[in-house]
MDTraj code that builds the backbone (N, CA, C; nanometers):
import mdtraj as md
import numpy as np

residues = "MET LYS PRO ALA ALA ASP ARG ALA LEU PHE ASP PRO ALA CYS ARG ARG CYS ALA ARG LEU ALA GLU PHE LEU ALA ALA VAL ARG ALA ARG HIS PRO ASP TYR HIS ALA ALA PRO VAL PRO PRO PHE GLY ASP PRO ARG ALA ARG LEU LEU VAL VAL GLY LEU ALA PRO GLY MET HIS GLY ALA ASN ALA THR GLY ARG PRO PHE THR GLY ASP HIS ALA GLY ILE LEU LEU TYR ALA THR LEU HIS ARG PHE GLY PHE ALA SER GLN ALA GLU ALA SER ALA ALA ASP ASP GLY LEU GLU LEU LEU ASP CYS ARG ILE ASN ASN ALA VAL LYS CYS LEU PRO PRO GLN ASN LYS PRO SER PRO ALA GLU VAL ALA THR CYS ARG ASP TYR LEU ALA ALA ASP LEU ALA ARG LEU PRO ALA ASP ALA VAL ILE VAL ALA LEU GLY ARG VAL ALA HIS GLU SER VAL LEU ARG ALA PHE GLY VAL ALA LEU LYS THR HIS PRO PHE ALA HIS ALA ALA GLU HIS ALA LEU ALA ASP GLY PRO LEU LEU ILE ASP SER TYR HIS CYS SER ARG TYR ASN THR GLN THR GLY ARG LEU THR PRO ALA MET PHE GLU ALA VAL PHE ALA ARG ALA ARG GLN LEU LEU GLY PRO ALA ALA PRO ALA".split()
xyz = np.array([
    [-0.9092, 3.1959, -1.5448],
    [-1.0805, 3.1964, -1.5172],
    [-1.1148, 3.1607, -1.7208],
    [-1.1753, 3.0455, -1.6651],
    [-1.2506, 3.0295, -1.8213],
    [-1.3704, 3.1080, -1.8328],
    [-1.3645, 3.1944, -1.9847],
    [-1.4933, 3.2486, -2.0121],
    [-1.6241, 3.1632, -1.9657],
    [-1.7277, 3.2551, -1.9681],
    [-1.8617, 3.2029, -1.9790],
    [-1.8882, 3.1115, -2.1103],
    [-1.9744, 3.0098, -2.0650],
    [-1.9909, 2.9500, -2.1964],
    [-2.1822, 2.9306, -2.2079],
    [-2.2233, 2.9923, -2.1479],
    [-2.3730, 2.9913, -2.1600],
    [-2.4429, 3.0701, -2.2541],
    [-2.3537, 3.1400, -2.3496],
    [-2.4380, 3.2187, -2.4725],
    [-2.4123, 3.1573, -2.5920],
    [-2.5217, 3.1941, -2.6615],
    [-2.4828, 3.1689, -2.8366],
    [-2.3475, 3.2054, -2.8757],
    [-2.2694, 3.1064, -2.9648],
    [-2.1783, 3.0826, -3.0404],
    [-2.2058, 3.2250, -3.1588],
    [-2.3096, 3.2175, -3.2085],
    [-2.3067, 3.2911, -3.3536],
    [-2.4572, 3.3270, -3.3343],
    [-2.4757, 3.4287, -3.3832],
    [-2.6633, 3.4689, -3.4100],
    [-2.6288, 3.5466, -3.5370],
    [-2.6909, 3.4844, -3.6339],
    [-2.6799, 3.5108, -3.7857],
    [-2.7405, 3.6270, -3.8138],
    [-2.8533, 3.6927, -3.7357],
    [-2.9804, 3.7879, -3.7095],
    [-2.9071, 3.8871, -3.6543],
    [-2.8441, 3.8823, -3.5754],
    [-2.7830, 3.9818, -3.4848],
    [-2.7741, 4.1144, -3.5493],
    [-2.8690, 4.2140, -3.4829],
    [-2.8678, 4.3408, -3.4902],
    [-2.8238, 4.4174, -3.3605],
    [-2.7157, 4.3696, -3.2504],
    [-2.6923, 4.4307, -3.1476],
    [-2.6691, 4.5654, -3.1578],
    [-2.5688, 4.6017, -3.2437],
    [-2.5193, 4.7083, -3.2607],
    [-2.6014, 4.7675, -3.3469],
    [-2.6696, 4.9187, -3.3483],
    [-2.7394, 4.9813, -3.4643],
    [-2.6423, 5.0381, -3.5489],
    [-2.5403, 5.1218, -3.5523],
    [-2.4583, 5.1514, -3.6316],
    [-2.4199, 5.0072, -3.7497],
    [-2.3641, 4.9027, -3.6741],
    [-2.3137, 4.8137, -3.7950],
    [-2.4291, 4.7634, -3.8385],
    [-2.5706, 4.7772, -3.7825],
    [-2.6824, 4.7075, -3.8582],
    [-2.7386, 4.8127, -3.9539],
    [-2.7028, 4.9223, -3.9237],
    [-2.7737, 5.0147, -4.0407],
    [-2.6555, 4.9891, -4.1691],
    [-2.5278, 4.9806, -4.1263],
    [-2.4149, 5.0280, -4.2329],
    [-2.4285, 4.8772, -4.2743],
    [-2.4372, 4.7688, -4.2640],
    [-2.4690, 4.6516, -4.3235],
    [-2.5742, 4.6340, -4.4338],
    [-2.6908, 4.7165, -4.3726],
    [-2.8162, 4.7209, -4.4507],
    [-2.7649, 4.8018, -4.5715],
    [-2.6852, 4.9324, -4.5520],
    [-2.6327, 5.0150, -4.6967],
    [-2.5546, 4.9406, -4.7900],
    [-2.4613, 4.8500, -4.7427],
    [-2.3825, 4.7274, -4.8319],
    [-2.4834, 4.6577, -4.8818],
    [-2.5631, 4.6045, -4.7959],
    [-2.6474, 4.4993, -4.8785],
    [-2.7319, 4.5758, -5.0220],
    [-2.7508, 4.6727, -4.9735],
    [-2.8437, 4.7706, -5.1039],
    [-2.7162, 4.7683, -5.2322],
    [-2.5955, 4.8323, -5.1605],
    [-2.5433, 4.8655, -5.2788],
    [-2.5037, 4.7126, -5.3291],
    [-2.4518, 4.6087, -5.2628],
    [-2.3920, 4.4854, -5.3077],
    [-2.4881, 4.3719, -5.2746],
    [-2.5958, 4.4050, -5.3789],
    [-2.6886, 4.2505, -5.3423],
    [-2.6746, 4.1611, -5.3318],
    [-2.5560, 4.1256, -5.4336],
    [-2.4701, 3.9259, -5.4080],
    [-2.3672, 3.9300, -5.3316],
    [-2.3584, 4.0380, -5.1983],
    [-2.2782, 4.0004, -5.0925],
    [-2.3678, 3.9115, -4.9934],
    [-2.2403, 3.8426, -4.8802],
    [-2.2902, 3.8399, -4.7904],
    [-2.3723, 3.8931, -4.6576],
    [-2.2933, 4.0350, -4.6594],
    [-2.3381, 4.1458, -4.5802],
    [-2.4212, 4.0925, -4.4617],
    [-2.3546, 4.0076, -4.3645],
    [-2.4141, 3.9989, -4.2568],
    [-2.3400, 3.9540, -4.1291],
    [-2.4064, 3.9014, -4.0423],
    [-2.2783, 3.8809, -3.9200],
    [-2.2007, 3.7535, -4.0138],
    [-2.0643, 3.7170, -3.9706],
    [-2.0069, 3.6484, -4.0318],
    [-1.9490, 3.5126, -3.9485],
    [-1.9810, 3.3880, -3.9723],
    [-1.9472, 3.3022, -3.8833],
    [-1.8513, 3.2428, -3.8515],
    [-1.8046, 3.2033, -3.7509],
    [-1.6525, 3.1427, -3.6926],
    [-1.6582, 3.0472, -3.8117],
    [-1.5295, 2.9851, -3.8523],
    [-1.4595, 2.9078, -3.9532],
    [-1.3890, 2.8083, -3.9070],
    [-1.4466, 2.6480, -3.8817],
    [-1.3573, 2.5769, -3.8659],
    [-1.4257, 2.4727, -3.7518],
    [-1.3874, 2.3367, -3.7045],
    [-1.4256, 2.2679, -3.6016],
    [-1.4024, 2.3332, -3.4773],
    [-1.5037, 2.3803, -3.3785],
    [-1.5101, 2.4173, -3.2368],
    [-1.4304, 2.3317, -3.1464],
    [-1.3797, 2.2091, -3.1725],
    [-1.3052, 2.1161, -3.1172],
    [-1.1677, 2.1077, -3.1269],
    [-1.0980, 2.2423, -3.2174],
    [-0.9863, 2.2732, -3.2971],
    [-0.8614, 2.3243, -3.1986],
    [-0.7671, 2.2687, -3.1570],
    [-0.6688, 2.3105, -3.0777],
    [-0.6021, 2.4833, -3.0961],
    [-0.6161, 2.5122, -3.2693],
    [-0.5427, 2.6135, -3.2657],
    [-0.6523, 2.7046, -3.3218],
    [-0.6631, 2.8662, -3.2424],
    [-0.7792, 2.9322, -3.2487],
    [-0.7019, 3.0778, -3.3172],
    [-0.7360, 3.1246, -3.4517],
    [-0.7186, 3.2584, -3.4999],
    [-0.7919, 3.3135, -3.4380],
    [-0.8123, 3.4674, -3.3952],
    [-0.8644, 3.5660, -3.4060],
    [-0.8224, 3.6956, -3.4698],
    [-0.9179, 3.7332, -3.5443],
    [-0.8995, 3.8490, -3.6182],
    [-0.9822, 3.9680, -3.5510],
    [-0.9809, 4.0500, -3.6775],
    [-1.0370, 4.1614, -3.6124],
    [-1.1932, 4.1927, -3.6533],
    [-1.2401, 4.1962, -3.8079],
    [-1.3532, 4.2049, -3.8193],
    [-1.3479, 4.1549, -3.9763],
    [-1.5047, 4.1592, -4.0481],
    [-1.4853, 4.1272, -4.1788],
    [-1.4702, 4.2277, -4.2400],
    [-1.3836, 4.1883, -4.3736],
    [-1.3603, 4.2695, -4.4419],
    [-1.4430, 4.3014, -4.5726],
    [-1.4628, 4.4138, -4.6529],
    [-1.5939, 4.4521, -4.7227],
    [-1.6123, 4.3717, -4.8127],
    [-1.4935, 4.3234, -4.8947],
    [-1.4467, 4.2786, -5.0091],
    [-1.3876, 4.1253, -5.0018],
    [-1.4064, 4.0940, -4.8965],
    [-1.3373, 3.9576, -4.8375],
    [-1.4672, 3.8731, -4.7582],
    [-1.4683, 3.8538, -4.6033],
    [-1.5681, 3.7904, -4.5719],
    [-1.6965, 3.8517, -4.5639],
    [-1.7015, 3.9657, -4.5806],
    [-1.8395, 4.0440, -4.5941],
    [-1.9289, 4.0194, -4.7095],
    [-1.8228, 3.9969, -4.8070],
    [-1.8594, 3.9341, -4.9638],
    [-1.8836, 3.8022, -4.9545],
    [-1.7810, 3.7565, -4.9351],
    [-1.7998, 3.5976, -4.9181],
    [-1.8859, 3.4774, -4.8008],
    [-1.8520, 3.5425, -4.7093],
    [-1.9567, 3.4759, -4.5558],
    [-1.8310, 3.3698, -4.4997],
    [-1.7239, 3.4119, -4.5295],
    [-1.6120, 3.2905, -4.4342],
    [-1.4830, 3.4273, -4.4183],
    [-1.4475, 3.3825, -4.2723],
    [-1.3312, 3.4725, -4.2540],
    [-1.2180, 3.4798, -4.3142],
    [-1.1527, 3.5603, -4.3491],
    [-1.0231, 3.5970, -4.4390],
    [-1.0566, 3.5250, -4.5566],
    [-1.1760, 3.4887, -4.6503],
    [-1.1536, 3.4393, -4.7782],
    [-1.2150, 3.5264, -4.8571],
    [-1.1041, 3.5865, -5.0039],
    [-1.1822, 3.6511, -5.0709],
    [-1.0567, 3.7975, -5.0511],
    [-1.0099, 3.8170, -4.9534],
    [-0.9204, 3.9579, -4.9523],
    [-0.7950, 3.9424, -4.9373],
    [-0.7093, 4.0544, -4.9299],
    [-0.5897, 4.0579, -4.9229],
    [-0.5074, 4.0085, -4.8115],
    [-0.5786, 4.0498, -4.6800],
    [-0.5426, 3.9540, -4.5808],
    [-0.5392, 3.8134, -4.5780],
    [-0.6268, 3.7148, -4.6355],
    [-0.6461, 3.5676, -4.6537],
    [-0.5207, 3.5313, -4.7540],
    [-0.4965, 3.5809, -4.8256],
    [-0.3594, 3.5153, -4.8853],
    [-0.2445, 3.4873, -4.8284],
    [-0.1915, 3.5850, -4.6965],
    [-0.1053, 3.5682, -4.6453],
    [-0.1394, 3.4602, -4.5377],
    [-0.2345, 3.4739, -4.4695],
    [-0.2892, 3.4068, -4.3486],
    [-0.3055, 3.2235, -4.4511],
    [-0.3760, 3.1893, -4.5237],
    [-0.4134, 3.0561, -4.5473],
    [-0.2917, 3.0237, -4.6172],
    [-0.2045, 3.0642, -4.6805],
    [-0.1183, 3.0179, -4.7329],
    [-0.0183, 2.9565, -4.6375],
    [-0.0105, 3.0764, -4.4776],
    [0.0761, 3.0162, -4.3694],
    [0.0210, 2.8718, -4.3137],
    [-0.1135, 2.8856, -4.2763],
    [-0.1767, 2.7735, -4.2607],
    [-0.1591, 2.6393, -4.3506],
    [-0.1685, 2.6773, -4.4664],
    [-0.1535, 2.5292, -4.5132],
    [0.0172, 2.4947, -4.4947],
    [0.0727, 2.6090, -4.5025],
    [0.2092, 2.5604, -4.4967],
    [0.2294, 2.4791, -4.3817],
    [0.1718, 2.4901, -4.2447],
    [0.2211, 2.4443, -4.1178],
    [0.1101, 2.3185, -4.0972],
    [0.0583, 2.2754, -4.2002],
    [-0.0470, 2.1703, -4.1508],
    [-0.2106, 2.1977, -4.1264],
    [-0.2395, 2.3583, -4.0750],
    [-0.3689, 2.4031, -4.0780],
    [-0.4358, 2.3910, -4.1585],
    [-0.4034, 2.3975, -4.2895],
    [-0.5248, 2.4334, -4.3835],
    [-0.5246, 2.3333, -4.5038],
    [-0.5866, 2.2404, -4.5293],
    [-0.6056, 2.1292, -4.6538],
    [-0.6006, 2.2144, -4.7870],
    [-0.5518, 2.3611, -4.7970],
    [-0.4977, 2.4403, -4.9212],
    [-0.4511, 2.5525, -4.8976],
    [-0.3711, 2.6274, -4.9848],
    [-0.3055, 2.7448, -4.9606],
    [-0.3834, 2.8789, -5.0105],
    [-0.5175, 2.8266, -5.0992],
    [-0.5885, 2.9626, -5.1358],
    [-0.7341, 2.9312, -5.0817],
    [-0.7896, 3.0597, -5.0704],
    [-0.9192, 3.1106, -5.0406],
    [-1.0239, 3.1744, -5.1084],
    [-1.1052, 3.1625, -5.1768],
    [-1.1638, 3.2404, -5.2794],
    [-1.3298, 3.2691, -5.2713],
    [-1.3846, 3.1508, -5.2026],
    [-1.4991, 3.1433, -5.1985],
    [-1.5330, 3.0632, -5.0824],
    [-1.6947, 3.0490, -5.0136],
    [-1.6977, 2.9783, -4.8904],
    [-1.7130, 2.8367, -4.9632],
    [-1.7321, 2.7987, -5.0543],
    [-1.7311, 2.6662, -5.1419],
    [-1.6187, 2.6217, -5.2223],
    [-1.4728, 2.6656, -5.1500],
    [-1.3785, 2.6778, -5.2994],
    [-1.3000, 2.4892, -5.2433],
    [-1.3804, 2.4194, -5.0991],
    [-1.3404, 2.3118, -5.0787],
    [-1.2464, 2.3098, -4.9628],
    [-1.2182, 2.4542, -4.9380],
    [-1.1079, 2.4267, -4.8083],
    [-1.1323, 2.4010, -4.7138],
    [-1.0430, 2.3198, -4.6175],
    [-1.0746, 2.2716, -4.4966],
    [-0.9725, 2.3031, -4.3586],
    [-1.0198, 2.3484, -4.2894],
    [-0.9027, 2.3681, -4.1626],
    [-0.8980, 2.2495, -4.0799],
    [-0.8029, 2.2399, -4.0287],
    [-0.7286, 2.1316, -4.0047],
    [-0.6906, 2.1650, -3.8781],
    [-0.7263, 2.0899, -3.7299],
    [-0.7472, 2.1186, -3.5786],
    [-0.7170, 2.2881, -3.5803],
    [-0.8103, 2.3715, -3.6862],
    [-0.8299, 2.5039, -3.6480],
    [-0.9343, 2.5652, -3.6456],
    [-0.9587, 2.6904, -3.5927],
    [-1.1012, 2.7065, -3.6267],
    [-1.0317, 2.8857, -3.6005],
    [-1.1412, 3.0003, -3.6938],
    [-1.0874, 3.1183, -3.7399],
    [-1.2128, 3.2054, -3.6787],
    [-1.1482, 3.2650, -3.5725],
    [-1.3398, 3.3669, -3.5171],
    [-1.2454, 3.5571, -3.5481],
    [-1.3334, 3.5844, -3.5366],
    [-1.3366, 3.7458, -3.5267],
    [-1.4111, 3.8066, -3.4069],
    [-1.2812, 3.9698, -3.3430],
    [-1.3481, 4.0213, -3.2489],
    [-1.4591, 4.0444, -3.2520],
    [-1.5087, 4.1071, -3.3753],
    [-1.6482, 4.1470, -3.4545],
    [-1.7041, 4.0686, -3.5616],
    [-1.8138, 4.0303, -3.5997],
    [-1.8461, 3.9530, -3.6096],
    [-1.9336, 4.0461, -3.7867],
    [-1.9282, 4.1628, -3.7557],
    [-1.9973, 4.2280, -3.8653],
    [-1.8810, 4.3153, -3.9316],
    [-1.9128, 4.3725, -4.0597],
    [-1.8058, 4.4990, -4.1325],
    [-1.8835, 4.5855, -4.0466],
    [-1.7535, 4.6733, -4.0140],
    [-1.7463, 4.8124, -3.9327],
    [-1.7108, 4.9094, -4.0214],
    [-1.7818, 5.0142, -4.0291],
    [-1.7074, 5.1393, -4.1425],
    [-1.5833, 5.1704, -4.1334],
    [-1.4772, 5.1571, -4.2204],
    [-1.3961, 5.2133, -4.2775],
    [-1.2772, 5.1023, -4.1883],
    [-1.3468, 4.9609, -4.1446],
    [-1.2807, 4.8522, -4.0771],
    [-1.2232, 4.9115, -3.9400],
    [-1.3493, 5.0008, -3.8650],
    [-1.2692, 5.0391, -3.7593],
    [-1.4160, 5.0050, -3.6251],
    [-1.4422, 4.8885, -3.5623],
    [-1.5099, 4.8975, -3.4729],
    [-1.5501, 4.9738, -3.3671],
    [-1.5923, 5.0301, -3.3026],
    [-1.5694, 5.0914, -3.2096],
    [-1.5535, 5.0011, -3.0787],
    [-1.5058, 5.0440, -2.9190],
    [-1.4772, 4.9781, -2.8536],
    [-1.5872, 4.9113, -2.7753],
    [-1.7151, 5.0190, -2.7830],
    [-1.8346, 4.9517, -2.7620],
    [-1.8614, 4.8101, -2.8573],
    [-1.8609, 4.8227, -2.9851],
    [-1.9248, 4.7469, -3.0391],
    [-1.8151, 4.5893, -3.0509],
    [-1.6766, 4.6267, -2.9912],
    [-1.6170, 4.5022, -2.9692],
    [-1.6570, 4.4245, -2.8447],
    [-1.7194, 4.5180, -2.7580],
    [-1.7410, 4.4637, -2.6292],
    [-1.8823, 4.4073, -2.6295],
    [-1.9509, 4.4451, -2.7041],
    [-2.1062, 4.3612, -2.7392],
    [-2.0741, 4.2488, -2.7999],
    [-1.9817, 4.2752, -2.8784],
    [-1.9886, 4.0864, -2.9635],
    [-1.8995, 4.0159, -2.9204],
    [-1.8261, 4.0643, -2.7856],
    [-1.7588, 3.9622, -2.7105],
    [-1.8120, 3.8363, -2.6384],
    [-1.9339, 3.8636, -2.6500],
    [-2.0023, 3.7406, -2.5812],
    [-1.9680, 3.6101, -2.6508],
    [-2.0452, 3.6293, -2.7781],
    [-1.9762, 3.5183, -2.8688],
    [-1.8293, 3.4904, -2.8875],
    [-1.7650, 3.5734, -2.8830],
    [-1.6308, 3.4841, -2.8625],
    [-1.5713, 3.4298, -2.7472],
    [-1.6661, 3.5092, -2.6418],
    [-1.6252, 3.4433, -2.5069],
    [-1.6442, 3.2621, -2.5204],
    [-1.8158, 3.2568, -2.5683],
    [-1.8397, 3.1554, -2.5983],
    [-1.7719, 3.0490, -2.7014],
    [-1.7358, 3.0787, -2.7337],
    [-1.6133, 2.9930, -2.8332],
    [-1.5135, 2.9733, -2.7899],
    [-1.3797, 3.0707, -2.6413],
    [-1.3072, 3.0848, -2.6108],
    [-1.3008, 2.9344, -2.5233],
    [-1.4496, 2.9355, -2.4403],
    [-1.4821, 2.8584, -2.3571],
    [-1.4769, 2.7145, -2.3656],
    [-1.4475, 2.6838, -2.4746],
    [-1.4926, 2.5574, -2.5486],
    [-1.3792, 2.4929, -2.6287],
    [-1.2718, 2.6132, -2.6072],
    [-1.0973, 2.5013, -2.6494],
    [-1.0528, 2.3749, -2.5378],
    [-0.9905, 2.3122, -2.6153],
    [-0.9373, 2.2256, -2.5049],
    [-0.8223, 2.3250, -2.4281],
    [-0.7774, 2.1967, -2.3240],
    [-0.6617, 2.2916, -2.1981],
    [-0.5323, 2.2844, -2.2925],
    [-0.5112, 2.2410, -2.3788],
    [-0.3906, 2.2131, -2.4618],
    [-0.3699, 2.3430, -2.5651],
    [-0.5054, 2.3797, -2.6174],
    [-0.5193, 2.4923, -2.7070],
    [-0.4297, 2.6269, -2.7167],
    [-0.3987, 2.6813, -2.8428],
    [-0.3080, 2.7907, -2.8935],
    [-0.3835, 2.8868, -2.9725],
    [-0.3979, 3.0169, -2.8832],
    [-0.5020, 3.1149, -2.9210],
    [-0.3314, 3.2204, -2.9999],
    [-0.3847, 3.2275, -3.1298],
    [-0.3431, 3.3720, -3.2247],
    [-0.4092, 3.4905, -3.2677],
    [-0.3586, 3.5740, -3.1987],
    [-0.4086, 3.6833, -3.2350],
    [-0.3487, 3.7928, -3.3109],
    [-0.4555, 3.8292, -3.3929],
    [-0.3830, 3.8942, -3.5027],
    [-0.4636, 4.0390, -3.5137],
    [-0.3720, 4.1195, -3.4327],
    [-0.3437, 4.2776, -3.4010],
    [-0.3806, 4.2755, -3.2179],
    [-0.3913, 4.4534, -3.1763],
    [-0.4242, 4.4354, -3.0718],
    [-0.5696, 4.3889, -3.0090],
    [-0.6529, 4.4510, -3.0800],
    [-0.8064, 4.4683, -3.0916],
    [-0.8240, 4.3430, -3.0349],
    [-0.7750, 4.2283, -3.1090],
    [-0.7927, 4.0594, -3.0782],
    [-0.7202, 4.0476, -2.9808],
    [-0.6383, 4.0760, -2.9416],
    [-0.5598, 4.0463, -2.8003],
    [-0.5931, 4.0745, -2.7126],
    [-0.6407, 4.2206, -2.7421],
    [-0.7487, 4.3151, -2.6054],
    [-0.8799, 4.2223, -2.5767],
    [-0.9266, 4.1886, -2.7013],
    [-1.0472, 4.1256, -2.6926],
    [-1.0473, 3.9944, -2.5996],
    [-0.9798, 3.8901, -2.6355],
    [-0.9477, 3.7774, -2.5725],
    [-0.8970, 3.8238, -2.4173],
    [-0.8058, 3.9100, -2.4068],
    [-0.7818, 3.9389, -2.2669],
    [-0.8958, 3.9221, -2.1586],
    [-1.0063, 4.0351, -2.1891],
    [-1.1185, 4.0618, -2.1468],
    [-1.1960, 3.9645, -2.1220],
    [-1.2084, 3.8707, -2.2324],
    [-1.3093, 3.7258, -2.2761],
    [-1.2440, 3.6623, -2.1088],
    [-1.1250, 3.6758, -2.0830],
    [-1.1101, 3.5445, -2.0055],
    [-1.0812, 3.6688, -1.8575],
    [-1.1549, 3.7635, -1.8472],
    [-1.1003, 3.8660, -1.7216],
    [-0.9697, 3.8739, -1.6595],
    [-0.8711, 3.9041, -1.7662],
    [-0.7378, 3.9223, -1.7416],
    [-0.7092, 4.0434, -1.7732],
    [-0.6768, 4.1072, -1.7048],
    [-0.6007, 4.2890, -1.7028],
    [-0.4976, 4.3007, -1.7751],
    [-0.5329, 4.3498, -1.8791],
    [-0.4740, 4.3867, -1.9907],
    [-0.2884, 4.4734, -1.9543],
    [-0.2785, 4.5493, -1.8406],
    [-0.1652, 4.5596, -1.8332],
    [-0.0499, 4.4645, -1.7861],
    [-0.1114, 4.3227, -1.7462],
    [-0.0329, 4.2372, -1.6970],
    [0.0296, 4.1274, -1.8506],
    [-0.0247, 4.1588, -1.9272],
    [-0.0268, 4.1130, -2.0876],
    [-0.0163, 4.2019, -2.2057],
    [0.1040, 4.2924, -2.1922],
    [0.1010, 4.4164, -2.3356],
    [0.1321, 4.3257, -2.4617],
    [0.0245, 4.3920, -2.5750],
    [0.0548, 4.3345, -2.6954],
    [0.1867, 4.3532, -2.7367],
    [0.2525, 4.2692, -2.8355],
    [0.3709, 4.2954, -2.8962],
    [0.3955, 4.1449, -3.0011],
    [0.4044, 4.1566, -3.1310],
    [0.4550, 4.0632, -3.1908],
    [0.4979, 3.9451, -3.1650],
    [0.4369, 3.8378, -3.1712],
    [0.5476, 3.7067, -3.1256],
    [0.5338, 3.7055, -2.9692],
    [0.4824, 3.7911, -2.9111],
    [0.4734, 3.7425, -2.7348],
    [0.4090, 3.6557, -2.6920],
    [0.4250, 3.5884, -2.6000],
    [0.3449, 3.4446, -2.5744],
    [0.3167, 3.4795, -2.4443],
    [0.1431, 3.4255, -2.4019],
    [0.1112, 3.4782, -2.3237],
    [0.0616, 3.3812, -2.2431],
    [0.1036, 3.3154, -2.1115],
    [0.0548, 3.2142, -2.0499],
    [-0.0980, 3.2525, -1.9706],
    [-0.2005, 3.2192, -1.9892],
    [-0.3302, 3.2327, -1.9369],
    [-0.3841, 3.1699, -1.8441],
    [-0.4200, 3.1917, -1.7269],
    [-0.4318, 3.0853, -1.5730],
    [-0.5356, 3.0374, -1.6217],
    [-0.5360, 2.9133, -1.6030],
    [-0.6308, 2.7997, -1.6379],
    [-0.6956, 2.8511, -1.7950],
    [-0.6359, 2.8392, -1.8782],
    [-0.6224, 2.8759, -1.9962],
    [-0.5408, 2.8768, -2.1201],
    [-0.5642, 2.8650, -2.2387],
    [-0.4482, 2.8287, -2.3012],
    [-0.3144, 2.9305, -2.3168],
    [-0.2460, 2.9011, -2.4336],
    [-0.1523, 2.9535, -2.4230],
    [-0.1882, 3.0495, -2.5582],
    [-0.2143, 3.2047, -2.5144],
    [-0.1917, 3.2822, -2.6729],
    [-0.0716, 3.3807, -2.6888],
    [-0.0586, 3.3767, -2.8437],
    [0.0818, 3.4511, -2.8913],
    [-0.0255, 3.5667, -2.9963],
    [0.0604, 3.6412, -2.9757],
    [0.0387, 3.7647, -3.0782],
    [0.0999, 3.7755, -3.2012],
    [0.0292, 3.8385, -3.2827],
    [0.1087, 3.8675, -3.4185],
    [0.0225, 4.0095, -3.4659],
    [0.1179, 4.1302, -3.5797],
    [0.0296, 4.2053, -3.6255],
    [-0.0532, 4.1040, -3.7079],
    [-0.1566, 4.2193, -3.7390],
    [-0.2878, 4.1445, -3.8335],
    [-0.2206, 4.1644, -3.9720],
    [-0.2204, 4.0338, -4.0171],
    [-0.2051, 4.0359, -4.1815],
    [-0.2660, 4.0951, -4.2600],
    [-0.3229, 4.2342, -4.2675],
    [-0.3495, 4.3336, -4.3538],
    [-0.2572, 4.3846, -4.4545],
    [-0.3483, 4.4153, -4.5391],
    [-0.2490, 4.4808, -4.6448],
    [-0.1612, 4.5534, -4.6085],
    [-0.1925, 4.6835, -4.5483],
    [-0.1325, 4.8018, -4.4801],
    [-0.0181, 4.7580, -4.4069],
    [-0.0390, 4.6489, -4.3510],
    [0.0764, 4.5753, -4.2504],
    [0.1988, 4.5284, -4.3401],
    [0.1334, 4.4127, -4.4304],
    [0.2293, 4.3421, -4.5360],
    [0.2797, 4.4569, -4.6171],
    [0.2126, 4.5822, -4.6950],
    [0.2627, 4.6234, -4.7771],
    [0.3770, 4.7145, -4.7273],
    [0.3788, 4.7671, -4.6293],
    [0.4792, 4.8489, -4.5453],
    [0.5905, 4.8048, -4.4761],
    [0.5796, 4.6357, -4.4822],
    [0.6740, 4.5607, -4.4153],
    [0.6903, 4.5677, -4.2742],
    [0.5864, 4.6042, -4.2278],
    [0.5521, 4.5998, -4.0292],
    [0.5566, 4.4372, -4.0293],
    [0.4708, 4.4057, -4.1262],
    [0.4463, 4.2218, -4.0834],
    [0.5029, 4.1532, -4.1973],
    [0.6638, 4.0753, -4.2285],
    [0.6515, 4.0408, -4.3206],
    [0.6394, 3.8683, -4.3482],
    [0.6342, 3.7799, -4.4485],
    [0.5982, 3.6663, -4.4646],
    [0.6498, 3.5625, -4.3284],
    [0.8128, 3.5960, -4.3024],
    [0.8685, 3.5393, -4.2373],
    [0.8369, 3.5824, -4.0876],
    [0.7749, 3.6849, -4.0692],
    [0.7757, 3.7076, -3.9369],
    [0.6145, 3.6565, -3.8865],
    [0.5317, 3.6087, -3.9857],
    [0.3878, 3.5737, -3.9945],
    [0.4207, 3.4386, -3.9537],
    [0.5153, 3.3900, -4.0603],
    [0.5398, 3.2165, -4.0786],
    [0.5887, 3.2119, -3.9213],
    [0.6516, 3.2510, -3.8310],
    [0.7208, 3.2123, -3.7398],
    [0.6200, 3.2026, -3.6287],
    [0.5347, 3.2757, -3.5839],
    [0.4392, 3.2827, -3.5396],
    [0.3576, 3.1256, -3.5350],
    [0.3317, 3.1205, -3.6942],
    [0.2605, 2.9650, -3.6975],
    [0.3647, 2.8875, -3.6643],
    [0.4722, 2.8814, -3.6695],
    [0.5665, 2.7445, -3.6786],
    [0.5795, 2.7295, -3.5429],
    [0.5903, 2.8533, -3.4451],
    [0.5855, 2.8159, -3.2777],
    [0.4396, 2.7960, -3.2420],
    [0.3112, 2.8074, -3.2995],
    [0.1974, 2.7090, -3.2962],
    [0.2142, 2.5619, -3.2969],
    [0.2445, 2.5635, -3.4688],
    [0.2763, 2.3901, -3.4776],
    [0.3674, 2.3141, -3.3514],
    [0.5015, 2.3856, -3.3276],
    [0.5918, 2.3427, -3.2328],
    [0.4988, 2.3145, -3.1389],
    [0.3994, 2.3456, -3.0771],
    [0.3567, 2.3644, -2.9244],
    [0.2620, 2.2648, -2.9282],
    [0.1696, 2.2697, -3.0613],
    [0.0934, 2.0791, -3.0867],
    [0.1100, 2.0545, -3.1157],
    [0.2002, 2.0284, -3.2024],
    [0.2756, 1.8885, -3.2589],
    [0.2618, 1.8427, -3.3654],
    [0.3318, 1.7566, -3.4255],
    [0.3120, 1.7477, -3.5835],
    [0.1817, 1.7443, -3.5867],
    [0.1273, 1.7526, -3.7302],
    [0.0387, 1.7739, -3.8030],
    [-0.0177, 1.6364, -3.8300],
    [-0.1323, 1.5722, -3.8275],
    [-0.1623, 1.4351, -3.8165],
    [-0.1578, 1.4392, -3.9985],
    [-0.1685, 1.2983, -4.0044],
    [-0.1244, 1.2755, -4.1736],
    [-0.2711, 1.3158, -4.2819],
    [-0.1979, 1.3057, -4.3855],
    [-0.3334, 1.3570, -4.4846],
    [-0.4057, 1.2480, -4.4669],
])
top = md.Topology()
chain = top.add_chain()
for i, resn in enumerate(residues, 1):
    res = top.add_residue(resn, chain, resSeq=i)
    for name in ("N", "CA", "C"):
        top.add_atom(name, md.element.get_by_symbol(name[0]), res)
traj = md.Trajectory(xyz[None], top)
């Protein structure tokens, strides 16, 4: 079942979640040069690969205004996207660094920076309308890569799919009825990569599979 498409894809002034809005106001006061606002998706809405993360990082997307840009998690993500032809360059440092996504789009389950990088279940649910609107526009042959359990479950809920029928596991593949293929990955967070829970080889294998499913990258 396709998720509803009659909602706004993104609201830069969204204040639906009082806790997150108050936290962002405090962050803006401490870091007046930071974006410190809801972070929009990045990439072509018609792209066949959609990467779904958790939420903006304090000194990454929350600072730069672009998903996974300027933080540790983005180092592995953008290097891997570039390796498999989904990004024009391997590094992301700022929103105006010239990086372009190629047949790829990045979104987050939650658009605002949460305290301690932990959105509440209610905040994930409140923000799901925006994710669902993005999912509804995916082409039939699209591939979704969910970075972490929260992203995985939010995608399933947006499609109206029971969580118990598609348990999260790294590199697991889930064929969604009337929808795209969902592939899971551990999140490319500093904790996961530094503890070895997620190695570069494990992460690259997920995107190698996505590239295999989508076909060769278009010539530069």
